[in-house]
C-alpha positions as CSV (number, residue, x, y, z in Angstrom):
1,X,-103.1,135.3,-12.8
2,X,-103.3,139.2,-12.2
3,X,-103.9,140.9,-8.8
4,X,-105.2,144.2,-7.7
5,X,-105.5,145.7,-4.3
6,X,-107.1,149.0,-2.8
7,X,-108.1,150.1,0.7
8,X,-111.6,150.1,1.8
9,X,-113.5,150.8,4.8
10,X,-115.8,148.1,6.3
11,X,-117.6,150.5,8.4
12,X,-117.3,154.1,7.3
13,X,-119.3,155.4,10.0
14,X,-116.8,154.5,12.5
15,X,-114.5,157.3,11.1
16,X,-117.0,159.9,12.6
17,X,-114.9,159.3,15.8
18,X,-112.0,161.1,14.1
19,X,-114.1,164.4,14.5
20,X,-113.6,163.9,18.3
21,X,-109.8,165.0,17.6
22,X,-111.1,168.6,16.8
23,X,-112.7,169.0,20.2
24,X,-109.2,169.4,22.3
25,X,-107.7,171.5,19.6
26,X,-110.9,173.9,19.4
27,X,-111.0,174.0,23.1
28,X,-107.3,175.2,23.0
29,X,-107.8,177.8,20.6
30,X,-111.1,179.3,22.0
31,X,-109.3,179.5,25.4
32,X,-106.1,181.2,24.0
33,X,-108.2,183.5,22.0
34,X,-110.2,184.5,25.3
35,X,-107.1,184.8,27.3
36,X,-105.5,187.1,24.7
37,X,-108.7,189.5,25.1
38,X,-108.4,189.5,28.6
39,X,-105.1,190.5,28.8
40,X,-105.5,193.1,26.2
41,X,-108.2,194.7,28.5
42,X,-106.0,194.6,31.3
43,X,-102.9,195.7,29.6
44,X,-100.9,192.7,30.7
45,X,-97.8,191.1,29.2
46,X,-98.3,187.9,27.4
47,X,-97.2,185.0,29.9
48,X,-94.1,182.7,28.7
49,X,-95.5,180.1,26.6
50,X,-97.1,177.6,28.5
51,X,-99.0,175.6,25.8
52,X,-97.8,172.1,25.1
53,X,-98.2,171.9,21.5
54,X,-96.8,168.3,21.3
55,X,-99.1,167.0,24.0
56,X,-102.3,168.2,22.1
57,X,-101.1,167.1,18.7
58,X,-100.6,163.5,20.3
59,X,-103.9,163.5,21.8
60,X,-105.4,164.3,18.6
61,X,-103.4,161.7,16.9
62,X,-104.6,159.0,19.4
63,X,-108.2,160.0,18.6
64,X,-107.7,159.9,14.9
65,X,-106.1,156.6,15.0
66,X,-108.8,155.1,17.0
67,X,-111.6,156.4,14.7
68,X,-109.5,155.0,11.6
69,X,-109.6,151.6,13.7
70,X,-113.4,151.8,14.0
71,X,-113.8,152.3,10.4
72,X,-112.1,148.8,10.0
73,X,-109.7,149.7,7.0
74,X,-108.9,146.6,4.8
75,X,-106.6,146.0,2.0
76,X,-109.3,144.5,-0.6
77,X,-107.7,142.1,-3.3
78,X,-109.2,141.0,-6.5
79,X,-107.7,138.8,-9.2
80,X,-108.4,137.6,-12.6
81,X,-106.8,134.6,-14.7
82,X,-106.8,133.1,-18.0
83,X,-108.8,130.0,-17.9
84,X,-109.3,127.1,-20.5
85,X,-112.5,127.3,-22.1
86,X,-112.3,123.8,-23.9
87,X,-111.6,121.7,-20.9
88,X,-112.6,120.7,-17.3
89,X,-111.6,117.9,-14.7
90,X,-113.7,116.3,-12.1
91,X,-111.9,114.7,-8.9
92,X,-113.8,111.8,-7.5
93,X,-112.8,110.7,-4.2
94,X,-114.0,107.6,-2.5
95,X,-115.3,108.0,1.0
96,X,-116.4,104.5,1.9
97,X,-115.4,103.1,5.3
98,X,-112.5,101.2,3.5
99,X,-110.7,104.5,3.0
100,X,-110.2,104.9,6.5
101,X,-107.7,102.1,6.6
102,X,-104.1,103.3,7.3
103,X,-100.8,101.4,8.3
104,X,-101.1,102.3,12.0
105,X,-103.6,104.1,14.2
106,X,-101.9,107.4,14.0
107,X,-100.8,107.2,10.4
108,X,-102.5,109.0,7.5
109,X,-105.6,107.2,6.3
110,X,-106.0,106.3,2.7
111,X,-108.6,109.4,2.3
112,X,-105.9,111.6,3.9
113,X,-103.5,110.6,1.2
114,X,-105.9,110.9,-1.5
115,X,-106.7,114.6,-0.4
116,X,-103.0,115.2,-0.8
117,X,-102.7,113.7,-4.2
118,X,-105.8,115.5,-5.3
119,X,-104.5,118.9,-4.4
120,X,-101.2,118.1,-6.2
121,X,-102.8,116.9,-9.2
122,X,-105.3,120.0,-9.2
123,X,-102.5,122.3,-8.7
124,X,-100.7,121.1,-11.6
125,X,-103.4,122.2,-14.1
126,X,-104.1,125.7,-12.8
127,X,-105.6,127.0,-16.0
128,X,-108.6,124.2,-16.1
129,X,-111.5,124.4,-14.0
130,X,-112.0,121.4,-11.8
131,X,-114.7,120.2,-9.3
132,X,-114.6,117.7,-6.6
133,X,-117.2,114.8,-5.9
134,X,-117.5,111.8,-3.6
135,X,-118.2,108.3,-4.1
136,X,-119.7,105.2,-2.2
137,X,-122.4,103.5,-3.8
138,X,-123.4,107.0,-5.5
139,X,-121.6,109.8,-6.6
140,X,-122.5,113.2,-5.1
141,X,-121.1,116.8,-6.0
142,X,-119.2,118.8,-3.4
143,X,-117.8,121.4,-6.1
144,X,-118.8,121.9,-9.7
145,X,-115.7,122.8,-11.9
146,X,-114.4,126.2,-10.9
147,X,-111.1,128.2,-11.7
148,X,-110.2,128.9,-8.3
149,X,-107.5,126.4,-7.0
150,X,-108.0,127.7,-3.2
151,X,-111.7,126.8,-3.3
152,X,-111.1,123.4,-4.4
153,X,-108.6,122.9,-1.8
154,X,-111.0,124.2,0.9
155,X,-113.8,121.8,-0.4
156,X,-111.4,118.9,0.2
157,X,-110.6,119.8,3.7
158,X,-114.0,120.8,4.9
159,X,-116.5,118.7,2.8
160,X,-114.8,115.3,2.1
161,X,-114.7,113.0,5.0
162,X,-115.3,109.2,5.6
163,X,-119.1,108.4,4.9
164,X,-120.0,112.1,4.7
165,X,-122.5,111.5,3.6
166,X,-123.1,107.8,4.2
167,X,-123.9,105.4,1.5
168,X,-127.4,103.8,1.1
169,X,-125.8,100.4,2.0
170,X,-124.6,99.4,5.3
171,X,-121.6,96.9,4.3
172,X,-117.9,98.1,4.9
173,X,-117.4,97.4,1.1
174,X,-120.1,100.0,0.2
175,X,-118.1,101.4,-2.9
176,X,-119.4,100.5,-6.5
177,X,-117.7,101.9,-9.5
178,X,-121.2,101.4,-11.2
179,X,-122.3,104.8,-9.8
180,X,-119.8,106.4,-12.3
181,X,-122.6,105.8,-15.0
182,X,-124.5,108.6,-13.4
183,X,-121.7,111.3,-14.0
184,X,-122.4,112.0,-17.5
185,X,-126.0,112.8,-16.9
186,X,-125.2,114.7,-13.8
187,X,-124.3,118.1,-15.5
188,X,-120.8,118.1,-14.1
189,X,-119.3,119.3,-17.2
190,X,-120.3,122.4,-19.3
191,X,-121.3,121.8,-22.8
192,X,-118.4,123.8,-24.1
193,X,-115.7,121.6,-22.6
194,X,-114.7,119.2,-25.3
195,X,-112.0,117.7,-23.1
196,X,-113.4,116.0,-20.0
197,X,-111.2,114.2,-17.5
198,X,-112.4,112.3,-14.4
199,X,-109.9,111.6,-12.0
200,X,-111.1,108.8,-9.6
201,X,-109.0,108.3,-6.3
202,X,-109.9,105.1,-4.7
203,X,-108.6,102.2,-2.9
204,X,-110.0,99.7,-5.7
205,X,-112.1,98.0,-3.3
206,X,-115.4,97.8,-5.0
207,X,-118.5,95.6,-5.3
208,X,-118.6,93.8,-8.5
209,X,-119.6,96.0,-11.6
210,X,-119.4,95.9,-15.2
211,X,-116.2,97.7,-16.5
212,X,-117.5,97.8,-20.1
213,X,-121.0,99.4,-19.2
214,X,-119.3,102.1,-17.1
215,X,-116.6,102.7,-19.8
216,X,-119.5,102.9,-22.4
217,X,-121.4,105.6,-20.2
218,X,-118.0,107.9,-19.8
219,X,-116.9,107.4,-23.1
220,X,-120.2,108.5,-24.7
221,X,-120.2,111.7,-23.4
222,X,-116.4,112.2,-24.3
223,X,-115.0,111.7,-20.6
224,X,-111.7,110.3,-20.0
225,X,-110.9,108.4,-17.1
226,X,-107.8,108.3,-14.9
227,X,-107.6,106.2,-11.9
228,X,-105.3,106.3,-8.9
229,X,-105.3,103.5,-6.5
230,X,-104.7,104.5,-2.9
231,X,-103.6,101.3,-1.4
232,X,-100.8,99.7,0.9
233,X,-100.2,96.2,1.9
234,X,-101.1,95.6,5.6
235,X,-103.3,98.5,6.3
236,X,-106.3,98.3,8.9
237,X,-109.2,100.3,10.0
238,X,-108.4,101.5,13.4
239,X,-111.1,102.9,16.0
240,X,-110.4,106.0,18.3
241,X,-108.7,103.8,20.8
242,X,-106.5,102.3,18.2
243,X,-108.2,99.0,18.3
244,X,-108.1,97.1,14.9
245,X,-111.6,96.5,13.4
246,X,-111.6,92.9,12.8
247,X,-114.7,93.1,10.3
248,X,-112.5,94.8,7.6
249,X,-110.3,92.6,5.1
250,X,-108.2,94.5,2.8
251,X,-108.5,93.3,-1.2
252,X,-105.4,93.3,-3.1
253,X,-107.0,92.6,-6.2
254,X,-108.7,96.0,-6.8
255,X,-105.7,97.3,-9.0
256,X,-106.8,94.7,-11.7
257,X,-110.2,96.0,-11.9
258,X,-109.3,99.6,-11.9
259,X,-106.7,99.0,-14.6
260,X,-109.4,97.4,-16.9
261,X,-111.7,100.2,-16.1
262,X,-109.4,102.8,-17.1
263,X,-108.5,101.0,-20.2
264,X,-112.0,100.6,-21.3
265,X,-112.7,104.3,-20.7
266,X,-109.4,105.3,-22.8
267,X,-107.7,106.3,-19.6
268,X,-104.9,105.0,-17.7
269,X,-104.3,103.7,-14.2
270,X,-101.7,104.6,-11.6
271,X,-100.7,103.5,-8.0
272,X,-100.5,106.2,-5.4
273,X,-96.6,106.0,-5.6
274,X,-96.7,107.3,-9.0
275,X,-97.8,111.0,-8.8
276,X,-95.4,112.2,-11.3
277,X,-96.7,109.8,-13.7
278,X,-100.3,110.4,-13.0
279,X,-99.7,114.5,-13.4
280,X,-98.0,114.0,-16.6
281,X,-100.9,111.8,-17.8
282,X,-103.4,114.1,-16.8
283,X,-101.7,117.1,-18.4
284,X,-101.3,115.0,-21.5
285,X,-104.9,114.2,-21.8
286,X,-105.8,118.0,-21.3
287,X,-103.3,119.1,-23.7
288,X,-103.4,122.9,-24.7
289,X,-106.3,124.8,-25.6
290,X,-108.1,128.4,-26.1
291,X,-108.1,130.6,-22.7
292,X,-110.3,133.5,-21.5
293,X,-109.8,136.0,-19.0
294,X,-112.1,135.4,-15.8
295,X,-114.0,138.3,-14.2
296,X,-112.4,139.7,-11.3
297,X,-113.1,137.8,-8.1
298,X,-112.6,139.1,-4.6
299,X,-110.0,137.6,-2.4
300,X,-109.7,137.3,1.2
301,X,-109.4,140.9,2.8
302,X,-106.4,141.9,4.7
303,X,-107.5,143.5,7.9
304,X,-105.7,146.7,9.1
305,X,-107.9,147.8,12.1
306,X,-105.9,146.1,14.7
307,X,-102.5,147.5,13.2
308,X,-104.1,151.1,13.1
309,X,-105.2,150.7,16.7
310,X,-101.9,149.4,17.7
311,X,-100.3,152.6,16.1
312,X,-102.3,154.7,18.5
313,X,-100.2,153.6,21.3
314,X,-97.1,155.6,20.1
315,X,-98.7,159.0,20.4
316,X,-100.5,157.7,23.7
317,X,-96.8,156.9,24.9
318,X,-95.7,160.7,24.0
319,X,-98.9,162.1,25.8
320,X,-98.0,160.4,28.8
321,X,-94.5,161.1,29.0
322,X,-95.2,164.8,28.2
323,X,-97.8,165.1,31.2
324,X,-95.2,163.2,33.6
325,X,-92.5,165.7,32.7
326,X,-95.0,168.9,33.1
327,X,-96.0,167.4,36.5
328,X,-92.4,166.8,37.7
329,X,-91.8,170.5,36.5
330,X,-94.8,171.8,38.5
331,X,-93.6,169.9,41.7
332,X,-90.2,171.4,41.8
333,X,-90.9,174.7,43.3
334,X,-93.0,173.3,45.9
335,X,-90.2,171.0,46.7
336,X,-87.6,173.5,46.8
337,X,-89.7,175.6,49.2
338,X,-90.2,172.7,51.4
339,X,-86.5,172.2,51.7
340,X,-85.9,175.9,52.3
341,X,-88.5,175.9,55.1
342,X,-86.5,173.0,56.9
343,X,-83.3,174.6,56.5
344,X,-84.4,178.1,57.7
345,X,-83.3,179.2,60.9
């Protein structure tokens, strides 16, 4: 991946404020010129230098910096990367009610752990476009395959939640892997993707389905299936108060159905405790292939406005100090005269 950066102004009109810095400088110049003409007419000697140049420069600097801050400067970043042209991956996460099960009321749920594992697997194939979808009794897309890993991670974080959207059925065990038959016709993969990988992250608790039929639907469109069961013994579904949902009964036999489905679909089945093996299998299934450079895309901008505004405090402090020192010098003769009057006989 390559990255380029440049500084841009989000509101260039704000820079007009910088012109205000010319006002005190112009006023000082006009006033000094007028004083010189008057002294020339009256044939007076020029006075000792009484113009605080440092204070005026500091004042101008404050106005300029605030004007630049108003223009909202940002570091604009764009990047491009090499992306596989022959392969894509689709991560399907089970979001049915049973995926809310966890070892304890405050422990990560199955869906939480599925998100973590999906991000890890996706990060292991950075050159492959990958998308995300959810599964209950239907498969719904959240993100079609893209090259941007950050977009994938944000989608999992913001869009993937338990029963969001809810299944059409109302049973706790609403999941059915028969819904995977709709993936080949769902245009999840581009026609040029010859290697198509579907990674299913689920607890294995599905309604009865025909493994051979699902496998034929996937294999017929060149889709290889990799399943990862997110399941631990003794897990329960807890409500907000920590009470156990008595209606839920975990099913330990789901591993067998997933293994049979993966085998029929020319893939492999893994448990959540085998992330390294699952990653290796995913990379092996994708193999190597041709790449193409993507068009540059914009990254999140780095805002510089607050920093520039904070820098204005430095000349402002100099200005305050100079004016304070000037005031002390002005008050000194008056104080000396007051002391003289009190001590005079």
